[in-house]
C-alpha positions in Angstrom: 0.0 0.0 0.0 1.3 3.4 -1.0 1.9 5.7 2.1 -0.1 8.4 0.3 -3.2 6.2 -0.3 -6.2 6.7 2.1 -6.9 3.8 4.4 -10.0 2.7 2.3 -7.9 2.0 -0.8 -5.0 -0.1 -1.8 -3.3 -0.7 -5.2 -1.4 -3.8 -5.8 -0.7 -5.0 -9.3 -2.2 -2.7 -12.0 1.2 -1.6 -13.2 3.1 -2.2 -16.4 6.8 -1.7 -17.1 6.2 -1.0 -20.9 3.9 1.9 -20.6 4.9 5.5 -21.4 4.8 7.6 -18.2 3.4 10.7 -20.1 0.6 8.6 -21.6 -0.4 6.3 -18.8 -4.0 5.7 -17.7 -5.3 6.4 -14.2 -8.5 5.4 -12.5 -9.8 8.3 -10.4 -12.0 7.4 -7.5 -13.9 9.9 -5.4 -15.2 9.0 -2.0 -16.7 11.8 0.0 -14.2 14.7 -0.1 -11.3 12.5 -1.1 -10.1 12.0 -4.7 -7.3 9.5 -5.4 -5.6 8.2 -8.6 -4.8 4.6 -9.2 -2.4 3.6 -12.0 -3.7 1.3 -14.8 -1.6 -0.9 -17.1 -1.0 -0.2 -20.8 -3.1 -3.3 -21.5 -4.7 -6.1 -19.7 -7.4 -6.6 -17.0 -7.7 -5.0 -13.6 -10.0 -6.3 -10.9 -11.6 -3.8 -8.5 -13.3 -4.7 -5.3 -13.1 -5.2 -1.5 -11.2 -8.5 -1.7 -7.4 -8.6 -1.3 -7.3 -10.7 -4.6 -8.2 -7.5 -6.5 -5.6 -5.3 -8.1 -7.4 -2.2 -6.7 -8.8 -2.8 -3.3 -11.6 -0.4 -2.3 -12.7 -0.9 1.3 -16.2 0.6 1.1 -19.5 -1.1 2.1 -21.1 -0.2 -1.3 -18.4 -2.1 -3.2 -18.6 -5.9 -3.6 -15.7 -8.3 -2.9 -15.0 -8.6 -6.6 -17.0 -5.7 -8.0 -15.8 -5.0 -11.6 -13.2 -5.7 -14.2 -11.5 -3.0 -16.2 -10.1 -4.2 -19.5 -7.5 -1.9 -21.1 -6.8 -2.3 -24.8 -7.9 -0.7 -28.0 -11.1 0.1 -26.0 -11.8 0.6 -22.3 -14.4 -1.9 -21.1 -16.1 -2.3 -17.8 -17.7 -5.5 -16.7 -19.8 -6.0 -13.6 -18.9 -9.2 -11.8 -21.5 -12.0 -11.9 -21.7 -12.1 -8.1 -21.5 -8.3 -7.5 -24.3 -6.9 -5.5 -23.2 -3.2 -5.7 -24.0 -1.0 -8.6 -21.9 -0.3 -11.7 -23.5 2.6 -13.5 -22.4 3.8 -17.0 -24.2 6.6 -18.8 -27.1 6.6 -16.3 -27.7 2.8 -16.8 -27.0 0.3 -14.1 -25.2 -2.8 -15.6 -26.6 -6.2 -14.9 -24.3 -8.8 -13.3 -22.0 -10.0 -16.1 -22.9 -7.1 -18.4 -20.1 -5.2 -20.2 -20.0 -1.6 -21.3 -17.4 0.5 -23.2 -16.4 3.8 -21.8 -14.3 6.7 -23.1 -11.3 8.3 -21.4 -12.8 11.1 -19.3 -16.3 9.7 -19.1 -17.6 9.4 -15.5 -19.2 6.2 -14.2 -20.3 5.0 -10.7 -18.7 2.2 -8.8 -21.0 1.4 -5.8 -21.3 4.8 -4.0 -18.1 6.1 -5.5 -17.7 8.3 -8.5 -15.1 7.2 -10.9 -13.4 8.2 -14.2 -10.5 7.0 -16.3 -8.1 9.7 -17.3 -4.8 9.9 -19.2 -1.8 11.8 -18.0 1.8 11.8 -16.6 2.8 9.8 -13.6 3.1 11.4 -10.2 4.7 10.4 -6.9 1.5 11.3 -5.1 -2.2 10.6 -5.8 -3.0 14.1 -6.9 -1.0 17.2 -7.8 -1.3 20.0 -5.3 -4.1 22.4 -6.1 -2.9 25.5 -7.9 -5.3 27.8 -6.1 -8.1 27.8 -3.5 -11.6 28.5 -4.6 -13.0 28.8 -1.1 -15.2 31.9 -1.2 -14.9 34.8 1.2 -17.8 33.5 3.2 -16.3 30.0 3.7 -14.1 28.9 6.5 -11.6 26.1 5.8 -9.8 25.2 9.0 -10.8 21.6 9.4 -8.7 19.1 7.2 -11.9 17.6 5.8 -13.1 21.0 4.6 -9.7 21.7 3.1 -9.9 18.5 1.2 -13.4 19.3 0.1 -12.5 22.7 -1.3 -9.4 21.2 -2.9 -11.7 18.8 -4.7 -14.0 21.6 -5.7 -11.0 23.3 -7.3 -10.5 20.3 -9.5 -14.1 19.5 -10.5 -15.1 23.1 -11.0 -13.5 23.5 -14.4 -15.3 20.4 -15.7 -19.0 20.2 -16.8 -19.8 17.2 -14.7 -23.1 17.2 -12.7 -22.4 17.4 -8.9 -24.5 16.2 -6.0 -23.8 17.9 -2.7 -24.9 16.0 0.4 -25.1 17.2 4.0 -27.3 18.1 6.8 -29.5 21.2 6.7 -27.4 24.3 7.4 -23.9 22.9 6.8 -23.2 25.2 3.9 -24.1 23.3 0.7 -24.9 26.5 -1.2 -21.5 27.9 -0.3 -19.9 24.8 -1.9 -22.2 25.2 -5.0 -21.1 28.8 -5.4 -17.5 27.7 -5.1 -17.9 25.2 -7.9 -19.5 27.8 -10.1 -16.8 30.3 -9.4 -14.1 27.7 -10.4 -15.8 26.9 -13.7 -15.6 28.5 -17.1 -19.3 29.5 -16.5 -18.3 31.9 -13.7 -19.0 35.0 -15.9 -22.6 33.8 -16.3 -25.3 33.5 -13.6 -25.6 30.9 -10.8 -29.4 30.4 -10.5 -30.6 28.9 -7.3 -33.9 26.9 -7.1 -35.3 25.8 -3.7 -37.1 22.7 -4.8 -38.9 22.4 -1.4 -40.5 25.8 -2.0 -41.8 25.0 -5.6 -45.5 24.5 -5.5 -46.4 21.6 -7.9 -48.9 23.8 -9.8 -46.2 26.4 -10.5 -43.3 24.0 -11.2 -43.4 24.0 -15.0 -43.9 27.8 -15.2 -41.1 28.5 -12.7 -38.5 26.1 -14.3 -39.5 26.2 -17.9 -41.3 29.5 -18.3 -44.6 30.3 -20.0 -46.1 32.2 -22.9 -48.6 35.0 -22.7 -52.1 33.7 -22.1 -50.9 30.2 -21.2 -53.0 30.3 -18.1 -55.1 32.7 -16.1 -52.8 35.5 -14.9 -50.1 35.0 -17.6 -50.4 38.5 -19.0 -46.9 38.4 -20.7 -44.4 35.8 -21.8 -41.8 34.9 -19.2 -38.6 32.7 -19.4 -38.1 30.1 -16.8 -35.1 29.4 -14.6 -33.5 27.0 -17.0 -33.4 29.7 -19.7 -32.1 32.2 -17.1 -29.3 29.8 -16.2 -28.4 28.9 -19.8 -24.6 29.3 -20.2 -24.3 29.2 -16.5 -25.1 26.9 -13.6 -28.5 25.8 -12.1 -28.3 24.9 -8.4 -31.2 22.6 -7.5 -31.3 22.9 -3.7 -33.2 20.2 -1.7 -33.8 18.2 -4.8 -35.0 15.3 -2.7 -38.2 17.2 -1.9 -39.5 17.1 -5.5 -42.5 14.9 -6.2 -42.2 11.9 -8.6 -44.1 13.8 -11.2 -41.8 16.8 -10.9 -38.8 14.5 -11.1 -40.1 13.0 -14.3 -40.4 16.5 -15.9 -37.0 17.6 -14.7 -35.4 14.4 -16.1 -36.8 15.0 -19.5 -35.2 18.4 -19.7 -31.8 17.1 -18.5 -31.8 14.3 -21.0 -32.9 16.4 -24.0 -31.1 19.7 -23.1 -34.2 21.7 -24.1 -37.3 23.2 -22.6 -40.8 24.1 -23.8 -42.5 27.0 -22.1 -46.0 26.4 -20.9 -48.3 27.2 -23.8 -45.6 26.8 -26.5 -44.9 24.1 -29.0 -41.4 25.4 -29.7 -38.4 23.8 -28.0 -35.6 26.1 -26.7 -32.1 24.7 -26.4 -30.5 25.4 -22.9 -26.9 24.9 -21.9 -26.9 24.4 -18.2 -24.6 22.8 -15.7 -26.5 21.1 -12.9 -25.5 21.2 -9.2 -28.0 19.5 -6.9 -28.0 19.4 -3.1 -29.9 17.3 -0.5 -30.0 16.4 3.1 -31.8 13.1 2.3 -30.4 9.7 1.4 -31.4 9.7 -2.3 -30.0 6.1 -2.8 -32.3 4.8 -0.1 -35.2 6.9 -1.6 -34.5 5.2 -4.9 -34.8 1.8 -3.3 -38.1 2.9 -1.7 -39.2 4.2 -5.1 -39.6 7.7 -3.7 -36.9 9.1 -6.0 -36.3 8.2 -9.7 -33.1 6.2 -10.1 -32.6 7.5 -13.6 -32.7 11.1 -12.3 -30.4 10.1 -9.4 -27.8 8.8 -11.8 -28.2 11.9 -14.1 -27.5 14.4 -11.2 -24.9 12.3 -9.4 -21.9 12.5 -11.7 -19.9 13.3 -8.7 -20.8 13.4 -5.0 -19.4 15.8 -2.4 -20.2 15.3 1.3 -20.2 18.4 3.6 -19.5 17.3 7.2 -21.7 18.7 10.0 -20.4 21.4 12.3 -20.1 19.0 15.2 -17.5 17.0 13.1 -15.4 20.2 12.5 -15.5 22.0 15.8 -12.1 23.5 15.2 -13.9 25.9 12.8 -16.3 27.3 15.4 -14.1 30.2 16.6 -13.2 31.2 13.0 -16.9 31.1 12.1 -17.8 33.2 15.2 -15.2 35.8 14.1 -16.5 35.8 10.5 -20.1 36.3 11.5 -19.2 38.9 14.1 -17.2 40.9 11.5 -20.1 41.0 9.2 -22.5 42.2 11.9 -20.5 44.3 14.4 -17.7 46.8 13.9 -15.8 45.3 16.9 -15.7 41.9 15.2 -14.1 39.1 17.2 -13.5 41.4 20.2 -17.2 41.5 20.8 -17.3 38.0 22.5 -16.1 37.1 25.9 -14.1 34.0 26.5 -16.9 32.4 28.5 -19.4 33.0 25.7 -17.0 31.5 23.2 -16.5 28.4 25.4 -20.3 28.0 25.6 -20.5 28.2 21.8 -17.7 25.7 21.3 -19.5 23.3 23.7 -22.8 23.2 21.9 -23.6 20.3 19.5 -25.1 22.6 16.8 -27.9 20.5 15.4 -28.7 23.4 13.0 -25.0 23.5 11.9 -23.4 26.7 10.5 -26.8 28.4 9.9 -27.7 28.0 13.6 -24.3 29.3 14.7 -24.7 32.4 12.5 -28.2 33.1 13.9 -27.0 32.7 17.5 -24.0 35.0 16.9 -26.1 37.7 15.2 -28.8 37.4 17.9 -26.2 37.7 20.7 -24.7 40.8 19.2 -28.1 42.4 18.9 -29.0 41.7 22.5 -25.6 42.8 23.8 -25.6 46.1 22.0 -22.5 48.0 22.8 -21.6 45.6 25.7 -19.4 42.6 25.5 -21.3 39.4 24.5 -21.6 37.3 27.6 -23.2 33.9 28.4 -26.5 35.5 29.4 -26.8 36.9 25.8 -26.9 33.4 24.4 -30.0 31.1 24.0 -31.2 29.3 27.1 -29.9 25.9 26.1 -26.4 27.2 25.8 -26.7 29.4 28.9 -27.8 26.5 31.1 -24.9 24.4 30.0 -22.4 27.2 30.7 -23.9 27.8 34.1 -23.6 24.1 34.9 -20.0 24.4 34.0 -19.4 27.3 36.4 -21.1 25.4 39.1 -18.7 22.4 39.0 -20.3 20.2 36.3 -17.9 20.8 33.3 -19.9 21.1 30.1 -17.1 19.6 28.0 -16.9 16.5 30.1 -20.7 16.0 29.9 -20.6 16.5 26.1 -17.7 14.1 25.8 -19.7 11.4 27.7 -22.7 11.9 25.4 -20.5 11.7 22.4 -18.7 8.6 23.8 -22.1 6.8 24.3 -23.3 7.8 20.8 -20.1 6.5 19.1 -20.2 3.2 21.1 -23.8 2.7 20.2 -23.1 3.3 16.6 -20.2 0.9 16.5 -22.3 -1.7 18.3 -25.1 -1.3 15.7 -22.6 -1.6 12.9 -20.8 -4.6 14.4 -17.5 -2.6 14.7 -17.5 -1.4 11.1 -16.0 2.1 11.3 -17.1 3.1 7.8 -20.8 2.2 8.4 -20.7 3.7 12.0 -19.3 7.0 10.6 -22.1 7.1 8.0 -24.7 6.4 10.8 -23.2 9.3 12.9 -23.1 11.5 9.7 -19.4 12.2 10.0 -16.3 11.4 7.9 -14.6 8.1 8.8 -11.3 9.9 9.6 -13.1 12.2 12.0 -14.6 9.1 13.8 -11.1 7.6 14.0 -9.8 10.8 15.5 -12.6 11.0 18.0 -12.0 7.4 19.0 -8.4 8.3 19.8 -9.4 11.5 21.7 -12.0 9.8 23.8 -9.6 6.9 24.6 -11.7 4.3 23.0 -10.2 1.1 21.7 -10.4 1.2 17.9 -12.2 -2.0 16.7 -11.0 -3.6 13.5 -13.2 -2.7 10.5 -15.4 -5.6 9.2 -14.5 -6.6 5.7 
């Protein structure tokens, strides 16, 4: 195993002494906020799966023991293993066990829950070249290593035209990530149009997204372009896409497949050139299994998945976020908060994530006025915790005990599998490993 490889991946064979370094092929795998490159031979077969017999070992629950075969020759061919239970999706179609499909260099496909693509380029001593720049916008804080990796990946996928699905709890900053992708793309000079799918009334869906002609319905006194037309040449951000009805999903899929819209009341198709970024706090894969979300639409929007960790998994950023929100609200900036108030804010679990923290900071500054923000200016739930701390019941110790119990319960439910436990706890696996060390818990071996 290469020292630079993440703990969920291992490359073994997949190398050829006769290939030209400047023209070699690489399999790029994206898992959460991590992107790694695995070398492929100039010709031959490469097995990919969880088993140690594979040339590329991917330790992920969504990947089968022997998941797929990559054949490198005059053409690139993917074959889903006969016994594979995980998905192998090419051009929005899930291959059946034993089925083969030809792919082109640079064409994305899906391996279990991982996004993948085969690219050609020079060899490197490390999985990825260092990013040439940071695209984190002025309103993003990137202190936590997971967030730094996330925005490094944004820097790489931004210049492409691949559809991106951003996953994360409500309030974690999914729209900030979407704006960063748009700013890193060649479409940055055009508009980023945001659609809150949860707020779209079914009766107005077609008119809002696709536009309407004059007289198309009662109240349509003039023609009006829809949001797809407004975003043409730019990016359309479909926030909370998991809230769309099945009927709305069907209409959206048709536009994405054809690249054209028809305004309500019109027979003329209008070509639109739109990059799609979608976001959700829901498990769309599970919704597909329950037939609450169209699998063909899921594969269409899920060219690449980015996971934004919750604030409780990146507590090192709380102070920096307090400072950023304070600067935007109060001339005193970071100096407006007492050390006791900061301690109380650091000790809270933030179920509403960054959005909740911003609201609390702005509310506290409003209540404090010209005074220093103290504990009594914070919401009751934070205040009571801070008072308990001052009375001899340390808040941090209580929170650590709660976190300890939650982690142990998750590991027990997942039979010691850290990857599945991290998913259940909605935190990156590396964060879970770090918390196990901090809390003094014995790290169980991951189930394979």
